[in-house]
C-alpha positions in Angstrom: -11.3 90.8 9.9 -10.6 92.5 13.1 -8.1 91.4 15.8 -11.0 90.8 18.2 -12.5 88.2 15.9 -9.3 86.1 16.2 -9.5 85.8 20.0 -9.7 82.2 21.3 -10.2 81.6 25.0 -8.6 78.1 24.8 -5.2 79.7 24.0 -2.9 80.2 26.9 -2.0 83.8 27.7 1.3 85.1 26.3 3.7 85.8 29.2 4.3 89.5 29.7 6.8 91.2 32.0 5.7 94.6 33.2 8.5 96.7 34.8 7.4 99.8 36.7 9.5 102.6 38.2 8.6 105.5 40.4 10.6 107.8 38.1 12.1 107.4 34.7 15.6 107.3 36.3 14.6 104.5 38.7 12.9 102.6 35.8 16.1 102.8 33.8 18.1 101.6 36.7 15.8 98.7 37.3 16.0 97.6 33.7 19.8 97.7 33.7 19.8 95.5 36.8 17.4 93.0 35.2 19.4 92.9 32.0 22.8 92.6 33.6 23.3 88.9 32.7 21.2 88.9 29.5 24.1 89.5 26.9 25.9 86.5 28.3 23.0 84.1 29.0 20.1 85.4 26.9 17.9 84.8 29.9 16.2 87.1 32.5 16.1 85.7 36.1 13.4 87.1 38.3 12.3 86.2 41.9 9.3 84.0 42.2 7.3 86.7 44.0 7.0 88.8 40.8 5.0 86.1 39.1 1.6 87.8 38.8 -0.2 84.6 37.7 0.0 83.2 41.2 1.2 79.8 39.8 4.5 78.2 39.5 5.3 76.6 36.1 7.7 73.9 35.3 8.9 73.4 31.7 9.8 69.9 30.5 13.5 69.6 29.8 13.2 68.3 26.3 12.0 69.4 22.9 11.5 68.6 19.3 12.2 70.6 16.1 11.0 70.3 12.6 13.8 70.8 10.2 12.9 71.8 6.6 14.6 72.7 3.3 13.2 76.1 2.1 9.5 76.0 3.0 7.8 79.3 3.2 6.9 79.5 6.8 6.0 77.8 10.1 3.9 78.4 13.2 3.1 76.9 16.6 -0.7 76.3 17.0 -2.7 75.7 20.1 -2.2 72.3 21.6 1.5 72.4 20.8 1.0 71.6 17.1 3.9 72.5 14.9 2.8 73.6 11.4 5.0 73.7 8.4 3.6 75.7 5.5 4.4 73.9 2.2 3.5 76.5 -0.5 1.9 79.8 -0.9 0.4 82.1 -3.5 0.0 85.9 -3.7 -2.3 88.4 -5.3 -1.1 89.7 -8.6 0.1 93.3 -8.4 -1.4 94.5 -11.7 -3.6 93.6 -14.6 -0.7 92.5 -16.9 -0.4 89.4 -19.1 -3.3 87.1 -18.6 -3.7 87.8 -14.8 -6.3 90.4 -13.8 -5.8 92.6 -10.7 -6.1 90.6 -7.5 -5.7 87.2 -9.2 -4.1 84.5 -7.0 -1.1 83.3 -8.9 -0.5 79.6 -8.5 2.9 78.0 -8.3 2.8 76.0 -11.5 5.6 73.6 -10.8 6.4 70.2 -9.2 7.3 70.6 -5.5 9.3 68.3 -3.4 9.2 68.9 0.4 12.0 67.6 2.6 11.8 67.8 6.3 13.0 65.9 9.4 12.1 65.6 13.1 14.8 66.4 15.5 13.9 65.4 19.1 16.4 66.4 21.8 17.1 66.6 25.5 17.4 70.0 27.1 16.6 73.2 25.4 17.3 74.1 21.7 20.5 75.9 22.6 22.1 72.9 24.4 20.8 70.6 21.7 22.5 72.9 19.0 19.3 72.8 17.0 20.4 75.6 14.7 23.5 73.5 13.7 21.3 70.5 13.0 19.1 72.6 10.8 22.1 73.9 8.8 23.5 70.4 8.4 20.1 69.2 7.1 20.0 72.0 4.6 23.7 71.7 3.5 24.6 68.1 3.3 28.2 67.0 3.1 29.1 66.4 -0.6 31.8 63.8 -1.2 33.8 63.4 -4.4 35.9 60.5 -5.5 39.1 61.8 -7.2 42.3 60.3 -8.4 45.0 60.4 -5.7 48.0 62.7 -6.3 51.4 61.3 -6.6 52.6 63.7 -3.9 49.7 64.2 -1.6 49.7 67.7 0.1 46.7 67.4 2.5 46.7 65.9 6.0 44.4 63.0 6.8 42.1 65.3 8.7 41.6 69.0 8.2 39.0 71.8 8.5 39.0 74.2 5.5 37.4 76.9 7.7 36.3 76.6 11.3 34.3 78.8 13.6 34.6 77.8 17.2 31.7 79.5 19.1 28.7 77.2 19.1 26.3 80.1 19.0 27.9 81.7 15.9 26.9 80.3 12.4 29.0 80.7 9.3 26.4 81.6 6.7 28.6 82.4 3.6 32.2 82.3 2.4 33.2 83.9 -0.9 36.2 85.6 -2.6 36.4 89.3 -2.2 34.5 91.4 -4.6 30.9 91.8 -5.9 31.1 92.5 -9.6 27.5 91.3 -10.3 25.9 93.2 -7.4 28.1 96.2 -8.1 27.2 96.1 -11.9 30.9 96.2 -12.7 31.9 94.7 -16.0 35.7 95.2 -15.6 35.9 93.7 -12.1 36.1 90.2 -10.8 35.9 88.3 -7.5 39.5 87.8 -6.3 40.4 85.4 -3.6 44.0 86.7 -3.6 42.7 90.0 -2.4 40.9 88.4 0.5 38.2 85.9 1.5 34.9 87.2 3.0 32.8 85.5 5.7 29.3 86.3 6.8 28.5 85.1 10.4 25.6 85.6 12.8 24.8 84.9 16.4 21.8 82.6 17.0 21.4 82.7 20.8 21.3 86.4 21.7 24.6 86.2 23.6 28.0 88.0 23.6 30.8 85.8 22.3 34.2 85.9 20.8 34.4 83.6 17.8 37.7 82.1 16.8 38.0 81.6 13.0 40.7 79.3 11.6 41.6 78.6 8.0 43.4 75.6 6.5 46.5 77.6 5.5 46.2 80.1 8.4 45.2 83.7 8.5 47.7 86.5 8.0 45.4 89.5 8.6 41.7 90.1 9.1 39.3 93.1 9.1 35.7 93.9 9.6 33.5 95.0 6.7 30.0 96.1 5.8 27.5 94.4 3.6 29.1 95.6 0.4 32.6 94.6 1.7 33.9 98.1 2.3 36.9 97.6 4.7 36.5 98.6 8.3 38.6 98.1 11.5 41.4 95.5 11.8 40.5 92.3 13.6 43.2 90.8 15.9 45.0 87.7 14.6 46.9 85.5 17.0 48.6 82.2 16.1 47.1 82.5 12.6 43.6 82.6 14.1 41.2 85.6 13.8 39.3 86.6 17.0 36.0 88.3 16.3 33.6 89.8 18.8 30.0 89.0 17.9 27.2 90.8 19.9 23.8 89.4 20.7 21.9 88.6 17.5 24.6 90.4 15.5 25.3 89.8 11.8 29.0 90.3 11.1 31.1 90.4 7.9 34.8 89.6 8.2 37.5 89.6 5.5 40.8 87.9 5.9 44.0 87.4 3.9 44.8 83.7 3.9 48.3 82.1 4.2 49.7 80.4 1.2 48.5 76.8 0.6 51.2 74.2 0.6 50.6 73.6 -3.1 49.3 75.7 -6.0 46.2 74.3 -7.5 44.3 75.3 -10.6 40.9 77.1 -10.7 37.8 75.1 -11.3 34.1 75.8 -11.5 32.3 74.4 -8.5 28.8 74.4 -10.0 26.5 75.8 -12.7 26.7 79.5 -13.3 23.7 80.1 -15.6 20.2 78.7 -16.1 20.1 75.5 -18.1 17.4 76.8 -20.5 18.2 80.0 -22.4 17.1 82.7 -22.9 15.5 83.5 -19.5 12.6 85.8 -18.6 13.7 89.4 -17.9 10.7 89.8 -15.6 10.9 86.3 -14.1 8.2 86.9 -11.5 5.6 87.5 -14.2 6.1 84.0 -15.5 6.0 82.2 -12.1 9.7 81.6 -12.5 10.6 82.3 -8.9 13.5 84.5 -8.1 15.9 86.2 -10.5 17.7 83.7 -12.7 21.3 82.6 -12.3 23.9 84.4 -14.4 22.1 87.7 -14.2 23.7 90.3 -16.6 23.5 94.0 -16.4 22.8 94.2 -20.1 19.1 93.6 -20.8 16.9 93.8 -23.9 13.1 93.6 -23.5 9.8 94.4 -25.3 7.8 97.1 -23.6 4.3 96.5 -22.4 3.2 99.5 -24.5 1.8 97.8 -27.6 -0.1 100.0 -30.1 -2.5 98.5 -32.6 -2.7 99.8 -36.1 -4.7 98.9 -39.2 -7.5 97.5 -37.1 -5.2 95.3 -35.1 -3.5 93.8 -38.1 -0.2 95.6 -37.3 1.3 96.0 -33.9 3.8 98.7 -33.0 6.3 97.5 -30.3 9.0 99.3 -28.4 12.2 97.3 -28.0 14.3 98.5 -25.0 18.0 98.0 -24.5 19.5 98.9 -21.1 23.1 98.9 -20.0 23.3 98.9 -16.2 27.1 98.4 -16.0 28.7 101.3 -14.1 32.1 101.0 -15.9 31.6 99.2 -19.2 30.1 100.3 -22.5 28.1 97.6 -24.4 27.3 97.1 -28.0 25.3 94.4 -29.8 22.2 93.5 -31.7 18.8 92.5 -30.3 16.9 90.1 -32.6 13.1 89.8 -32.6 11.8 86.2 -32.6 8.5 86.3 -34.5 5.6 83.8 -34.7 5.5 81.7 -37.9 3.9 83.7 -40.7 4.7 87.1 -39.1 7.1 89.8 -40.4 8.6 93.0 -39.1 9.9 96.1 -40.7 13.2 95.4 -39.0 13.8 92.1 -37.2 16.9 93.4 -35.4 18.0 96.4 -33.4 21.6 97.5 -33.2 22.6 99.3 -30.0 25.8 100.9 -28.6 25.3 102.1 -25.0 27.7 103.8 -22.6 27.9 102.9 -18.9 24.8 103.7 -16.8 24.4 107.3 -15.8 21.8 110.1 -15.5 18.8 109.8 -17.8 20.4 112.0 -20.4 23.7 110.1 -20.5 22.5 107.6 -23.1 22.6 104.4 -20.9 19.2 103.4 -22.3 17.9 103.1 -25.8 14.6 102.2 -27.3 13.4 101.7 -30.8 9.9 101.3 -32.2 9.2 98.4 -34.5 6.1 97.5 -36.7 5.2 93.8 -36.6 2.3 91.8 -38.0 1.2 88.9 -40.2 2.4 88.7 -43.8 -0.2 89.4 -46.5 -0.6 85.6 -47.1 -1.4 85.1 -43.4 -4.0 87.8 -43.0 -6.1 85.7 -40.4 -3.4 85.8 -37.8 -4.0 88.1 -34.8 -2.3 88.8 -31.4 
C-alpha cells in the first residue's frame, strides 16, 4: 500500500510552520528569535498575521486522557476518537518450531486490560496528566505491620521526593548492575549510593530538587550504566539537578544515615514461579526475558541430525558462561520422553569467564538419543 492510498479528505490538515529567510544567516537568526522562550514554556508564540490558513482557531480549554496499564499502543483517529490498542501479533522471523515463515504468532494467554478516563480542565500540562498516569500504573501499596516499641519514623514523611512538576522519577535502585554487567562476584550496594532515573515530560528547562528521608550527603551525575560523572550541588541535604527539555537524567547520591538500622528484606519475587524457564522465551510466546536471568545457560541446539532412518537423533547440548569475572562448573541433565534413552543423559562442564571465541567460555557436546529397543514405534 502506498502513502497516497491512505489520504482521506475528511481529515483536517496537520499544522505546519514554514520559516523562510533570505540567507542562511538570517534564517538562523529568525529561528533563534522564534525559539527564545521555547525551553522555558515549550510553546512557540507567533503573530496572527503569519497564519496562512486565513482563519483564527480557538481551542477548548479542557481535555480528556485515557490512562492504561501496559497496552501496546494508542492513536487519535478522525472525529477526535481516542483508540487504545489491546493486543498485537507479529510475523514469525523464521521457520522454526511449528511456526512457518511469516506465520502470525498469537498471544496465547489470558489478558486483563485496565484503563481509566481522566477528564480535566486546562491543558494536559496544567492537569498534570503524566502524574495521573504514573499513579494509575503504580498504585500505593499499604502494609499492616506490628508497631515498634520505639517508633523511629515521623507521622508524615516522603522517602524520596522530586519537586519539579514536569520531572518524573522513573526508577530508584541501589548502585550497581551485576545482572546487566554479567558479573558474578558483584552485587548491588545501597551503601555505595542510590541511583535515580528521571526525565522531563514537558519539553521545558527546569531545576529539580531531590530530597531523601535521611538527607543527601553528596550527589553526582551518571550515564546509563552508572559510570560516575560530574558532581551535583547539594544544599541543605537536598540535591539540585538541572534537567533540560525532554532530557533523561541519571543521578546517584550518598544518603545520610537513617535514624535506626534495619535489616534487609526481599520486597518481591526474584524468579519465575515455574522452573525451569525457556532460554529462548520469545519462541514459546512467553513474552520478555524471564525474571532471575542468569549468565549461565544450557540449551539444545536446533541442529538435530537423524540417524538410522530417524530412529536415532544426534543432538548438540550447549553450555555457555557469559559471566565476565566468574568461572562456572556443573552438570546439564537431559530430560527424555518416557521410553527414550541416551548414550549419556548428562553433560559435565567447567567454563572460564567469557572471552574471545578461543578462550573456552563456550562448550558443546553431541549426544545420541532415541527410543529404547522395546519402544521402537516412537518417533520425534
